[in-house]
N, CA, C, O and the ligand as a Tripos MOL2 file, in Angstrom:
@<TRIPOS>MOLECULE
protein
  285   283    72     0     0
PROTEIN
NO_CHARGES

@<TRIPOS>ATOM
      1 N           5.4000   10.8820   -0.9720 N.3       1 MET1
      2 CA          6.3530    9.8300   -1.3900 C.3       1 MET1
      3 C           6.2420    9.8080   -3.0180 C.2       1 MET1
      4 O           5.1470    9.6390   -3.5530 O.2       1 MET1
      5 N           7.3960    9.9830   -3.7490 N.am      2 PRO2
      6 CA          7.2590   10.0520   -5.0900 C.3       2 PRO2
      7 C           7.1070    8.6230   -5.6720 C.2       2 PRO2
      8 O           7.8680    7.7380   -5.2810 O.2       2 PRO2
      9 N           6.1750    8.3790   -6.5680 N.am      3 THR3
     10 CA          5.7880    7.1270   -7.0850 C.3       3 THR3
     11 C           5.8450    7.1920   -8.6700 C.2       3 THR3
     12 O           5.7050    8.2580   -9.2690 O.2       3 THR3
     13 N           6.0490    6.0460   -9.2730 N.am      4 LEU4
     14 CA          6.0950    5.9240  -10.6940 C.3       4 LEU4
     15 C           4.7610    5.5130  -11.2810 C.2       4 LEU4
     16 O           4.2190    6.1210  -12.2040 O.2       4 LEU4
     17 N           4.2480    4.3970  -10.6590 N.am      5 GLN5
     18 CA          3.1160    3.7740  -11.1120 C.3       5 GLN5
     19 C           2.2310    3.3020  -10.0700 C.2       5 GLN5
     20 O           2.7380    3.0790   -8.9700 O.2       5 GLN5
     21 N           0.9410    3.1050  -10.2410 N.am      6 SER6
     22 CA          0.1250    2.3270   -9.1460 C.3       6 SER6
     23 C          -0.6460    1.3080   -9.8280 C.2       6 SER6
     24 O          -0.9730    1.3970  -11.0110 O.2       6 SER6
     25 N          -0.9520    0.2650   -9.0090 N.am      7 TYR7
     26 CA         -1.7240   -0.9780   -9.4240 C.3       7 TYR7
     27 C          -2.7300   -1.2480   -8.3750 C.2       7 TYR7
     28 O          -2.4430   -1.1810   -7.1790 O.2       7 TYR7
     29 N          -4.0600   -1.5920   -8.8700 N.am      8 LYS8
     30 CA         -5.1170   -1.9950   -7.9750 C.3       8 LYS8
     31 C          -4.7560   -3.3100   -7.2970 C.2       8 LYS8
     32 O          -4.1470   -4.1540   -7.9540 O.2       8 LYS8
     33 N          -5.0770   -3.5360   -6.0740 N.am      9 THR9
     34 CA         -5.0540   -4.7760   -5.5200 C.3       9 THR9
     35 C          -6.4930   -5.3070   -5.5300 C.2       9 THR9
     36 O          -7.4180   -4.6670   -6.0300 O.2       9 THR9
     37 N          -6.6400   -6.5270   -4.9450 N.am     10 ASN10
     38 CA         -7.8810   -7.2880   -4.8010 C.3      10 ASN10
     39 C          -8.7640   -6.3920   -3.8150 C.2      10 ASN10
     40 O          -8.3510   -6.1070   -2.6910 O.2      10 ASN10
     41 N          -9.9800   -5.9740   -4.2910 N.am     11 GLN11
     42 CA        -10.8230   -5.2060   -3.5900 C.3      11 GLN11
     43 C         -11.2270   -5.6760   -2.1410 C.2      11 GLN11
     44 O         -11.6130   -4.9280   -1.2430 O.2      11 GLN11
     45 N         -11.0830   -6.9410   -2.0730 N.am     12 ALA12
     46 CA        -11.3450   -7.6400   -0.7700 C.3      12 ALA12
     47 C         -10.1290   -7.7460    0.2550 C.2      12 ALA12
     48 O         -10.2790   -8.1340    1.4130 O.2      12 ALA12
     49 N          -8.8480   -7.3400   -0.3210 N.am     13 HIS13
     50 CA         -7.6530   -7.3080    0.3960 C.3      13 HIS13
     51 C          -7.6330   -6.3390    1.4970 C.2      13 HIS13
     52 O          -7.9120   -5.1690    1.2380 O.2      13 HIS13
     53 N          -7.3410   -6.6810    2.6770 N.am     14 THR14
     54 CA         -7.0610   -5.7860    3.7810 C.3      14 THR14
     55 C          -5.6800   -5.8380    4.2210 C.2      14 THR14
     56 O          -5.0800   -6.9080    4.1210 O.2      14 THR14
     57 N          -5.0510   -4.7240    4.7380 N.am     15 GLU15
     58 CA         -3.7710   -4.7250    5.1800 C.3      15 GLU15
     59 C          -3.6470   -3.8010    6.3340 C.2      15 GLU15
     60 O          -4.2060   -2.7050    6.3660 O.2      15 GLU15
     61 N          -2.8390   -4.3140    7.3550 N.am     16 ARG16
     62 CA         -2.6640   -3.5500    8.6140 C.3      16 ARG16
     63 C          -1.5510   -2.5940    8.3600 C.2      16 ARG16
     64 O          -0.4280   -3.0470    8.1380 O.2      16 ARG16
     65 N          -1.7540   -1.3820    8.3720 N.am     17 MET17
     66 CA         -0.8440   -0.2550    8.1250 C.3      17 MET17
     67 C          -0.7940    0.7670    9.1310 C.2      17 MET17
     68 O          -1.8180    0.9690    9.7830 O.2      17 MET17
     69 N           0.2060    1.4200    9.3520 N.am     18 TYR18
     70 CA          0.3680    2.4610   10.4330 C.3      18 TYR18
     71 C          -0.1150    3.8370    9.8740 C.2      18 TYR18
     72 O           0.1920    4.3190    8.7840 O.2      18 TYR18
     73 N          -0.8790    4.3440   10.7670 N.am     19 CYS19
     74 CA         -1.4310    5.7340   10.4310 C.3      19 CYS19
     75 C          -0.7960    6.6310   11.3630 C.2      19 CYS19
     76 O          -0.8700    6.4360   12.5760 O.2      19 CYS19
     77 N          -0.1040    7.7180   10.7990 N.am     20 VAL20
     78 CA          0.6550    8.7200   11.4790 C.3      20 VAL20
     79 C          -0.3540    9.7110   12.4120 C.2      20 VAL20
     80 O           0.0290   10.2510   13.4500 O.2      20 VAL20
     81 N          -1.5200    9.8290   11.9270 N.am     21 LYS21
     82 CA         -2.4450   10.7150   12.6550 C.3      21 LYS21
     83 C          -3.0390    9.9910   13.7790 C.2      21 LYS21
     84 O          -3.1750   10.5420   14.8710 O.2      21 LYS21
     85 N          -3.4210    8.7060   13.5520 N.am     22 CYS22
     86 CA         -4.0360    7.7850   14.6420 C.3      22 CYS22
     87 C          -2.8200    7.3130   15.5490 C.2      22 CYS22
     88 O          -3.0710    6.9390   16.6950 O.2      22 CYS22
     89 N          -1.6340    7.3150   15.1250 N.am     23 ARG23
     90 CA         -0.4820    6.9370   15.8950 C.3      23 ARG23
     91 C          -0.6670    5.4050   16.3230 C.2      23 ARG23
     92 O          -0.2610    4.9810   17.4050 O.2      23 ARG23
     93 N          -1.2700    4.6750   15.4370 N.am     24 GLN24
     94 CA         -1.5360    3.1610   15.6540 C.3      24 GLN24
     95 C          -1.8160    2.5420   14.3200 C.2      24 GLN24
     96 O          -2.0870    3.2150   13.3260 O.2      24 GLN24
     97 N          -1.7350    1.1440   14.3330 N.am     25 HIS25
     98 CA         -2.0230    0.4770   13.0820 C.3      25 HIS25
     99 C          -3.5660    0.4810   12.9090 C.2      25 HIS25
    100 O          -4.3480    0.3970   13.8560 O.2      25 HIS25
    101 N          -3.9080    0.5810   11.6700 N.am     26 VAL26
    102 CA         -5.3550    0.5810   11.1720 C.3      26 VAL26
    103 C          -5.5340   -0.4940   10.0800 C.2      26 VAL26
    104 O          -4.5500   -0.9380    9.4880 O.2      26 VAL26
    105 N          -6.6500   -0.8660    9.8430 N.am     27 ILE27
    106 CA         -6.8780   -1.8190    8.7910 C.3      27 ILE27
    107 C          -7.3400   -1.0920    7.5460 C.2      27 ILE27
    108 O          -8.3660   -0.4130    7.5780 O.2      27 ILE27
    109 N          -6.6000   -1.2200    6.4370 N.am     28 VAL28
    110 CA         -6.7950   -0.4460    5.2340 C.3      28 VAL28
    111 C          -7.3950   -1.4710    4.2260 C.2      28 VAL28
    112 O          -6.8220   -2.5480    4.0610 O.2      28 VAL28
    113 N          -8.5210   -1.1670    3.5550 N.am     29 THR29
    114 CA         -9.0680   -2.0930    2.6650 C.3      29 THR29
    115 C          -8.6980   -1.7200    1.1870 C.2      29 THR29
    116 O          -8.9040   -0.5850    0.7560 O.2      29 THR29
    117 N          -8.1690   -2.6730    0.4600 N.am     30 ALA30
    118 CA         -7.8070   -2.5400   -0.9190 C.3      30 ALA30
    119 C          -6.7790   -1.4520   -1.1070 C.2      30 ALA30
    120 O          -7.0400   -0.5630   -1.9180 O.2      30 ALA30
    121 N          -5.6980   -1.4270   -0.4800 N.am     31 PRO31
    122 CA         -4.6800   -0.4120   -0.7100 C.3      31 PRO31
    123 C          -4.0350   -0.5890   -2.0750 C.2      31 PRO31
    124 O          -3.8940   -1.7200   -2.5410 O.2      31 PRO31
    125 N          -3.6460    0.4780   -2.7150 N.am     32 GLU32
    126 CA         -3.0170    0.3190   -4.0790 C.3      32 GLU32
    127 C          -1.5330   -0.1810   -3.8180 C.2      32 GLU32
    128 O          -0.9440   -0.0240   -2.7490 O.2      32 GLU32
    129 N          -1.0430   -0.7660   -4.8750 N.am     33 LEU33
    130 CA          0.3770   -1.1000   -4.8410 C.3      33 LEU33
    131 C           1.0260   -0.0860   -5.6490 C.2      33 LEU33
    132 O           0.5870    0.1490   -6.7750 O.2      33 LEU33
    133 N           2.1230    0.5960   -5.1420 N.am     34 VAL34
    134 CA          2.7430    1.7200   -5.8700 C.3      34 VAL34
    135 C           4.1800    1.2930   -6.1180 C.2      34 VAL34
    136 O           4.7440    0.5720   -5.2950 O.2      34 VAL34
    137 N           4.8180    1.7250   -7.2620 N.am     35 LYS35
    138 CA          6.1620    1.5060   -7.5390 C.3      35 LYS35
    139 C           6.9290    2.8910   -7.2800 C.2      35 LYS35
    140 O           6.5890    3.9360   -7.8360 O.2      35 LYS35
    141 N           7.9060    2.8000   -6.4570 N.am     36 LEU36
    142 CA          8.6770    3.8850   -6.0010 C.3      36 LEU36
    143 C           9.7190    4.1890   -6.9440 C.2      36 LEU36
    144 O          10.1270    3.3660   -7.7630 O.2      36 LEU36
    145 N          10.1940    5.4740   -6.8270 N.am     37 LYS37
    146 CA         11.3510    5.9300   -7.7200 C.3      37 LYS37
    147 C          12.6000    5.0620   -7.5190 C.2      37 LYS37
    148 O          13.3560    4.9410   -8.4840 O.2      37 LYS37
    149 N          12.8980    4.4400   -6.3540 N.am     38 ASN38
    150 CA         13.9030    3.6590   -6.1650 C.3      38 ASN38
    151 C          13.6940    2.2550   -6.5120 C.2      38 ASN38
    152 O          14.4500    1.3780   -6.0960 O.2      38 ASN38
    153 N          12.6580    2.0100   -7.2870 N.am     39 ASN39
    154 CA         12.3740    0.7070   -7.8060 C.3      39 ASN39
    155 C          11.8180   -0.2960   -6.7850 C.2      39 ASN39
    156 O          11.7000   -1.4940   -7.0390 O.2      39 ASN39
    157 N          11.4780    0.2790   -5.5960 N.am     40 ARG40
    158 CA         10.9170   -0.5870   -4.5510 C.3      40 ARG40
    159 C           9.3180   -0.4910   -4.6300 C.2      40 ARG40
    160 O           8.7830    0.3770   -5.3190 O.2      40 ARG40
    161 N           8.6400   -1.3540   -3.9460 N.am     41 PHE41
    162 CA          7.2590   -1.2790   -3.9580 C.3      41 PHE41
    163 C           6.6670   -0.9110   -2.6100 C.2      41 PHE41
    164 O           7.2270   -1.2900   -1.5810 O.2      41 PHE41
    165 N           5.5670   -0.1940   -2.5770 N.am     42 ALA42
    166 CA          4.8580    0.0600   -1.3560 C.3      42 ALA42
    167 C           3.3850   -0.1120   -1.5180 C.2      42 ALA42
    168 O           2.8860   -0.1160   -2.6430 O.2      42 ALA42
    169 N           2.5930   -0.2690   -0.3200 N.am     43 LEU43
    170 CA          1.2690   -0.2260   -0.4430 C.3      43 LEU43
    171 C           0.8510    1.2680   -0.0480 C.2      43 LEU43
    172 O           1.5540    1.9460    0.7020 O.2      43 LEU43
    173 N          -0.2260    1.6840   -0.5500 N.am     44 ARG44
    174 CA         -0.7350    3.0160   -0.1950 C.3      44 ARG44
    175 C          -2.1650    2.9950   -0.0590 C.2      44 ARG44
    176 O          -2.7860    2.5460   -1.0220 O.2      44 ARG44
    177 N          -2.7950    3.3790    0.9140 N.am     45 GLY45
    178 CA         -4.2320    3.5360    1.0820 C.3      45 GLY45
    179 C          -4.6460    4.4980    2.1840 C.2      45 GLY45
    180 O          -3.8190    4.9700    2.9640 O.2      45 GLY45
    181 N          -5.9340    4.7750    2.2310 N.am     46 LYS46
    182 CA         -6.3360    5.7750    3.2760 C.3      46 LYS46
    183 C          -6.8770    5.1810    4.5580 C.2      46 LYS46
    184 O          -7.6640    4.2340    4.5650 O.2      46 LYS46
    185 N          -6.4300    5.7660    5.6140 N.am     47 CYS47
    186 CA         -6.9270    5.2960    6.8590 C.3      47 CYS47
    187 C          -8.4240    5.4400    6.9960 C.2      47 CYS47
    188 O          -8.9210    6.5070    6.6350 O.2      47 CYS47
    189 N          -9.2140    4.4660    7.4860 N.am     48 PRO48
    190 CA        -10.6050    4.4600    7.4870 C.3      48 PRO48
    191 C         -11.1370    5.4230    8.5360 C.2      48 PRO48
    192 O         -12.3030    5.8110    8.4510 O.2      48 PRO48
    193 N         -10.3460    5.8270    9.5180 N.am     49 HIS49
    194 CA        -10.8020    6.8240   10.5740 C.3      49 HIS49
    195 C         -10.4740    8.2610   10.2110 C.2      49 HIS49
    196 O         -11.2820    9.1440   10.5000 O.2      49 HIS49
    197 N          -9.2830    8.5590    9.5670 N.am     50 THR50
    198 CA         -8.8900    9.8340    9.5210 C.3      50 THR50
    199 C          -8.6940   10.2550    8.0050 C.2      50 THR50
    200 O          -8.5020   11.4390    7.7310 O.2      50 THR50
    201 N          -8.7400    9.3260    7.0720 N.am     51 GLY51
    202 CA         -8.5560    9.6150    5.7810 C.3      51 GLY51
    203 C          -7.0680    9.9750    5.2570 C.2      51 GLY51
    204 O          -6.8190   10.3390    4.1080 O.2      51 GLY51
    205 N          -6.1430    9.8140    6.2740 N.am     52 VAL52
    206 CA         -4.7930   10.1210    5.9190 C.3      52 VAL52
    207 C          -4.2070    9.0590    5.1270 C.2      52 VAL52
    208 O          -4.6310    7.9110    5.2600 O.2      52 VAL52
    209 N          -3.2360    9.3410    4.2840 N.am     53 MET53
    210 CA         -2.8020    8.3250    3.3880 C.3      53 MET53
    211 C          -1.6000    7.6290    4.1190 C.2      53 MET53
    212 O          -0.6470    8.2500    4.5900 O.2      53 MET53
    213 N          -1.7570    6.2530    4.1590 N.am     54 CYS54
    214 CA         -0.8090    5.5150    4.8060 C.3      54 CYS54
    215 C           0.1750    4.6740    3.8300 C.2      54 CYS54
    216 O          -0.2860    4.1170    2.8340 O.2      54 CYS54
    217 N           1.4050    4.6120    4.1240 N.am     55 TYR55
    218 CA          2.3400    3.7870    3.2290 C.3      55 TYR55
    219 C           2.9590    2.6870    3.8810 C.2      55 TYR55
    220 O           3.1670    2.7630    5.0920 O.2      55 TYR55
    221 N           3.2760    1.6910    3.2510 N.am     56 LYS56
    222 CA          3.9790    0.5880    3.8160 C.3      56 LYS56
    223 C           4.8960   -0.1000    2.7900 C.2      56 LYS56
    224 O           4.3710   -0.6580    1.8270 O.2      56 LYS56
    225 N           6.1260   -0.0980    2.9220 N.am     57 VAL57
    226 CA          6.9960   -0.7080    2.0180 C.3      57 VAL57
    227 C           6.8930   -2.2470    2.0180 C.2      57 VAL57
    228 O           6.8940   -2.8500    3.0920 O.2      57 VAL57
    229 N           6.8090   -2.8590    0.9070 N.am     58 VAL58
    230 CA          6.7430   -4.2220    0.8630 C.3      58 VAL58
    231 C           7.9090   -4.9000    0.0340 C.2      58 VAL58
    232 O           8.5660   -4.2000   -0.7370 O.2      58 VAL58
    233 N           8.1520   -6.1200    0.1640 N.am     59 THR59
    234 CA          9.1250   -6.7760   -0.7540 C.3      59 THR59
    235 C           8.6700   -6.9940   -2.0820 C.2      59 THR59
    236 O           7.4610   -7.0060   -2.3130 O.2      59 THR59
    237 N           9.5260   -7.1690   -2.9960 N.am     60 ARG60
    238 CA          9.1900   -7.5580   -4.3790 C.3      60 ARG60
    239 C           8.3170   -8.8220   -4.4720 C.2      60 ARG60
    240 O           7.4120   -8.8940   -5.3040 O.2      60 ARG60
    241 N           8.6100   -9.8660   -3.5690 N.am     61 GLU61
    242 CA          7.9670  -11.0040   -3.6360 C.3      61 GLU61
    243 C           6.4490  -10.7390   -3.1890 C.2      61 GLU61
    244 O           5.4870  -11.2260   -3.7830 O.2      61 GLU61
    245 N           6.3630   -9.9570   -2.1380 N.am     62 ARG62
    246 CA          4.9780   -9.6530   -1.6540 C.3      62 ARG62
    247 C           4.1400   -8.9370   -2.6430 C.2      62 ARG62
    248 O           2.9480   -9.1940   -2.8060 O.2      62 ARG62
    249 N           4.8570   -7.9400   -3.3640 N.am     63 ALA63
    250 CA          4.2200   -7.1710   -4.3920 C.3      63 ALA63
    251 C           3.6400   -8.0190   -5.4420 C.2      63 ALA63
    252 O           2.5170   -7.8200   -5.9060 O.2      63 ALA63
    253 N           4.5200   -9.0830   -5.8550 N.am     64 LYS64
    254 CA          4.1560   -9.8990   -7.0250 C.3      64 LYS64
    255 C           2.9310  -10.7970   -6.5060 C.2      64 LYS64
    256 O           2.1070  -11.1860   -7.3330 O.2      64 LYS64
    257 N           2.8060  -11.1130   -5.2290 N.am     65 GLU65
    258 CA          1.6010  -12.0440   -4.7900 C.3      65 GLU65
    259 C           0.4240  -11.1690   -4.8120 C.2      65 GLU65
    260 O          -0.6880  -11.6590   -5.0050 O.2      65 GLU65
    261 N           0.5980   -9.8140   -4.6150 N.am     66 LEU66
    262 CA         -0.6200   -8.9250   -4.4640 C.3      66 LEU66
    263 C          -1.0930   -8.5460   -5.9720 C.2      66 LEU66
    264 O          -2.2820   -8.4930   -6.2860 O.2      66 LEU66
    265 N          -0.0790   -8.3020   -6.8200 N.am     67 VAL67
    266 CA         -0.4450   -7.9910   -8.1730 C.3      67 VAL67
    267 C           0.3770   -8.8430   -9.0810 C.2      67 VAL67
    268 O           1.4990   -8.4980   -9.4530 O.2      67 VAL67
    269 N          -0.2410  -10.0490   -9.4610 N.am     68 PRO68
    270 CA          0.5280  -10.9610  -10.4320 C.3      68 PRO68
    271 C           0.7820  -10.1860  -11.7010 C.2      68 PRO68
    272 O          -0.0470   -9.4200  -12.1940 O.2      68 PRO68
    273 N           2.1640  -10.4670  -12.2790 N.am     69 GLY69
    274 CA          2.3730   -9.9620  -13.4410 C.3      69 GLY69
    275 C           3.2330   -8.5910  -13.5000 C.2      69 GLY69
    276 O           3.6760   -8.1500  -14.5610 O.2      69 GLY69
    277 N           3.4130   -7.9920  -12.2940 N.am     70 ILE70
    278 CA          4.2100   -6.8670  -12.2770 C.3      70 ILE70
    279 C           5.6790   -7.1850  -12.3020 C.2      70 ILE70
    280 O           6.0850   -8.3180  -12.0440 O.2      70 ILE70
    281 N           6.4600   -6.2060  -12.6080 N.am     71 GLU71
    282 CA          7.9840   -6.3290  -12.6820 C.3      71 GLU71
    283 C           8.6560   -5.3620  -11.8250 C.2      71 GLU71
    284 O           9.8860   -5.3330  -11.7730 O.2      71 GLU71
    285 ZN         -5.8030    7.4000   10.9520 Zn       72 ZN72
@<TRIPOS>BOND
     1     1     2 1
     2     2     3 1
     3     3     4 2
     4     3     5 am
     5     5     6 1
     6     6     7 1
     7     7     8 2
     8     7     9 am
     9     9    10 1
    10    10    11 1
    11    11    12 2
    12    11    13 am
    13    13    14 1
    14    14    15 1
    15    15    16 2
    16    15    17 am
    17    17    18 1
    18    18    19 1
    19    19    20 2
    20    19    21 am
    21    21    22 1
    22    22    23 1
    23    23    24 2
    24    23    25 am
    25    25    26 1
    26    26    27 1
    27    27    28 2
    28    27    29 am
    29    29    30 1
    30    30    31 1
    31    31    32 2
    32    31    33 am
    33    33    34 1
    34    34    35 1
    35    35    36 2
    36    35    37 am
    37    37    38 1
    38    38    39 1
    39    39    40 2
    40    39    41 am
    41    41    42 1
    42    42    43 1
    43    43    44 2
    44    43    45 am
    45    45    46 1
    46    46    47 1
    47    47    48 2
    48    47    49 am
    49    49    50 1
    50    50    51 1
    51    51    52 2
    52    51    53 am
    53    53    54 1
    54    54    55 1
    55    55    56 2
    56    55    57 am
    57    57    58 1
    58    58    59 1
    59    59    60 2
    60    59    61 am
    61    61    62 1
    62    62    63 1
    63    63    64 2
    64    63    65 am
    65    65    66 1
    66    66    67 1
    67    67    68 2
    68    67    69 am
    69    69    70 1
    70    70    71 1
    71    71    72 2
    72    71    73 am
    73    73    74 1
    74    74    75 1
    75    75    76 2
    76    75    77 am
    77    77    78 1
    78    78    79 1
    79    79    80 2
    80    79    81 am
    81    81    82 1
    82    82    83 1
    83    83    84 2
    84    83    85 am
    85    85    86 1
    86    86    87 1
    87    87    88 2
    88    87    89 am
    89    89    90 1
    90    90    91 1
    91    91    92 2
    92    91    93 am
    93    93    94 1
    94    94    95 1
    95    95    96 2
    96    95    97 am
    97    97    98 1
    98    98    99 1
    99    99   100 2
   100    99   101 am
   101   101   102 1
   102   102   103 1
   103   103   104 2
   104   103   105 am
   105   105   106 1
   106   106   107 1
   107   107   108 2
   108   107   109 am
   109   109   110 1
   110   110   111 1
   111   111   112 2
   112   111   113 am
   113   113   114 1
   114   114   115 1
   115   115   116 2
   116   115   117 am
   117   117   118 1
   118   118   119 1
   119   119   120 2
   120   119   121 am
   121   121   122 1
   122   122   123 1
   123   123   124 2
   124   123   125 am
   125   125   126 1
   126   126   127 1
   127   127   128 2
   128   127   129 am
   129   129   130 1
   130   130   131 1
   131   131   132 2
   132   131   133 am
   133   133   134 1
   134   134   135 1
   135   135   136 2
   136   135   137 am
   137   137   138 1
   138   138   139 1
   139   139   140 2
   140   139   141 am
   141   141   142 1
   142   142   143 1
   143   143   144 2
   144   143   145 am
   145   145   146 1
   146   146   147 1
   147   147   148 2
   148   147   149 am
   149   149   150 1
   150   150   151 1
   151   151   152 2
   152   151   153 am
   153   153   154 1
   154   154   155 1
   155   155   156 2
   156   155   157 am
   157   157   158 1
   158   158   159 1
   159   159   160 2
   160   159   161 am
   161   161   162 1
   162   162   163 1
   163   163   164 2
   164   163   165 am
   165   165   166 1
   166   166   167 1
   167   167   168 2
   168   167   169 am
   169   169   170 1
   170   170   171 1
   171   171   172 2
   172   171   173 am
   173   173   174 1
   174   174   175 1
   175   175   176 2
   176   175   177 am
   177   177   178 1
   178   178   179 1
   179   179   180 2
   180   179   181 am
   181   181   182 1
   182   182   183 1
   183   183   184 2
   184   183   185 am
   185   185   186 1
   186   186   187 1
   187   187   188 2
   188   187   189 am
   189   189   190 1
   190   190   191 1
   191   191   192 2
   192   191   193 am
   193   193   194 1
   194   194   195 1
   195   195   196 2
   196   195   197 am
   197   197   198 1
   198   198   199 1
   199   199   200 2
   200   199   201 am
   201   201   202 1
   202   202   203 1
   203   203   204 2
   204   203   205 am
   205   205   206 1
   206   206   207 1
   207   207   208 2
   208   207   209 am
   209   209   210 1
   210   210   211 1
   211   211   212 2
   212   211   213 am
   213   213   214 1
   214   214   215 1
   215   215   216 2
   216   215   217 am
   217   217   218 1
   218   218   219 1
   219   219   220 2
   220   219   221 am
   221   221   222 1
   222   222   223 1
   223   223   224 2
   224   223   225 am
   225   225   226 1
   226   226   227 1
   227   227   228 2
   228   227   229 am
   229   229   230 1
   230   230   231 1
   231   231   232 2
   232   231   233 am
   233   233   234 1
   234   234   235 1
   235   235   236 2
   236   235   237 am
   237   237   238 1
   238   238   239 1
   239   239   240 2
   240   239   241 am
   241   241   242 1
   242   242   243 1
   243   243   244 2
   244   243   245 am
   245   245   246 1
   246   246   247 1
   247   247   248 2
   248   247   249 am
   249   249   250 1
   250   250   251 1
   251   251   252 2
   252   251   253 am
   253   253   254 1
   254   254   255 1
   255   255   256 2
   256   255   257 am
   257   257   258 1
   258   258   259 1
   259   259   260 2
   260   259   261 am
   261   261   262 1
   262   262   263 1
   263   263   264 2
   264   263   265 am
   265   265   266 1
   266   266   267 1
   267   267   268 2
   268   267   269 am
   269   269   270 1
   270   270   271 1
   271   271   272 2
   272   271   273 am
   273   273   274 1
   274   274   275 1
   275   275   276 2
   276   275   277 am
   277   277   278 1
   278   278   279 1
   279   279   280 2
   280   279   281 am
   281   281   282 1
   282   282   283 1
   283   283   284 2
@<TRIPOS>SUBSTRUCTURE
     1 MET1         2 RESIDUE 1 A MET
     2 PRO2         6 RESIDUE 1 A PRO
     3 THR3        10 RESIDUE 1 A THR
     4 LEU4        14 RESIDUE 1 A LEU
     5 GLN5        18 RESIDUE 1 A GLN
     6 SER6        22 RESIDUE 1 A SER
     7 TYR7        26 RESIDUE 1 A TYR
     8 LYS8        30 RESIDUE 1 A LYS
     9 THR9        34 RESIDUE 1 A THR
    10 ASN10       38 RESIDUE 1 A ASN
    11 GLN11       42 RESIDUE 1 A GLN
    12 ALA12       46 RESIDUE 1 A ALA
    13 HIS13       50 RESIDUE 1 A HIS
    14 THR14       54 RESIDUE 1 A THR
    15 GLU15       58 RESIDUE 1 A GLU
    16 ARG16       62 RESIDUE 1 A ARG
    17 MET17       66 RESIDUE 1 A MET
    18 TYR18       70 RESIDUE 1 A TYR
    19 CYS19       74 RESIDUE 1 A CYS
    20 VAL20       78 RESIDUE 1 A VAL
    21 LYS21       82 RESIDUE 1 A LYS
    22 CYS22       86 RESIDUE 1 A CYS
    23 ARG23       90 RESIDUE 1 A ARG
    24 GLN24       94 RESIDUE 1 A GLN
    25 HIS25       98 RESIDUE 1 A HIS
    26 VAL26      102 RESIDUE 1 A VAL
    27 ILE27      106 RESIDUE 1 A ILE
    28 VAL28      110 RESIDUE 1 A VAL
    29 THR29      114 RESIDUE 1 A THR
    30 ALA30      118 RESIDUE 1 A ALA
    31 PRO31      122 RESIDUE 1 A PRO
    32 GLU32      126 RESIDUE 1 A GLU
    33 LEU33      130 RESIDUE 1 A LEU
    34 VAL34      134 RESIDUE 1 A VAL
    35 LYS35      138 RESIDUE 1 A LYS
    36 LEU36      142 RESIDUE 1 A LEU
    37 LYS37      146 RESIDUE 1 A LYS
    38 ASN38      150 RESIDUE 1 A ASN
    39 ASN39      154 RESIDUE 1 A ASN
    40 ARG40      158 RESIDUE 1 A ARG
    41 PHE41      162 RESIDUE 1 A PHE
    42 ALA42      166 RESIDUE 1 A ALA
    43 LEU43      170 RESIDUE 1 A LEU
    44 ARG44      174 RESIDUE 1 A ARG
    45 GLY45      178 RESIDUE 1 A GLY
    46 LYS46      182 RESIDUE 1 A LYS
    47 CYS47      186 RESIDUE 1 A CYS
    48 PRO48      190 RESIDUE 1 A PRO
    49 HIS49      194 RESIDUE 1 A HIS
    50 THR50      198 RESIDUE 1 A THR
    51 GLY51      202 RESIDUE 1 A GLY
    52 VAL52      206 RESIDUE 1 A VAL
    53 MET53      210 RESIDUE 1 A MET
    54 CYS54      214 RESIDUE 1 A CYS
    55 TYR55      218 RESIDUE 1 A TYR
    56 LYS56      222 RESIDUE 1 A LYS
    57 VAL57      226 RESIDUE 1 A VAL
    58 VAL58      230 RESIDUE 1 A VAL
    59 THR59      234 RESIDUE 1 A THR
    60 ARG60      238 RESIDUE 1 A ARG
    61 GLU61      242 RESIDUE 1 A GLU
    62 ARG62      246 RESIDUE 1 A ARG
    63 ALA63      250 RESIDUE 1 A ALA
    64 LYS64      254 RESIDUE 1 A LYS
    65 GLU65      258 RESIDUE 1 A GLU
    66 LEU66      262 RESIDUE 1 A LEU
    67 VAL67      266 RESIDUE 1 A VAL
    68 PRO68      270 RESIDUE 1 A PRO
    69 GLY69      274 RESIDUE 1 A GLY
    70 ILE70      278 RESIDUE 1 A ILE
    71 GLU71      282 RESIDUE 1 A GLU
    72 ZN72       285 GROUP 0 **** ****
């Protein structure tokens, strides 16, 4: 997934994300917030079981809650 920028979220933040290798939702700790080329935002983090990178598109409002100050 092509990304422009990445931002750290709170290290205590956990997010339920889908892992394509586990084929189920897993809990990812402190995923990064990334800005995509289409100007949307997504969370990106490694599955704790397989290490596979998981992505989850989030709304701009949600992105701003996770990383205050972003545009
Ligand atoms: Zn996994």
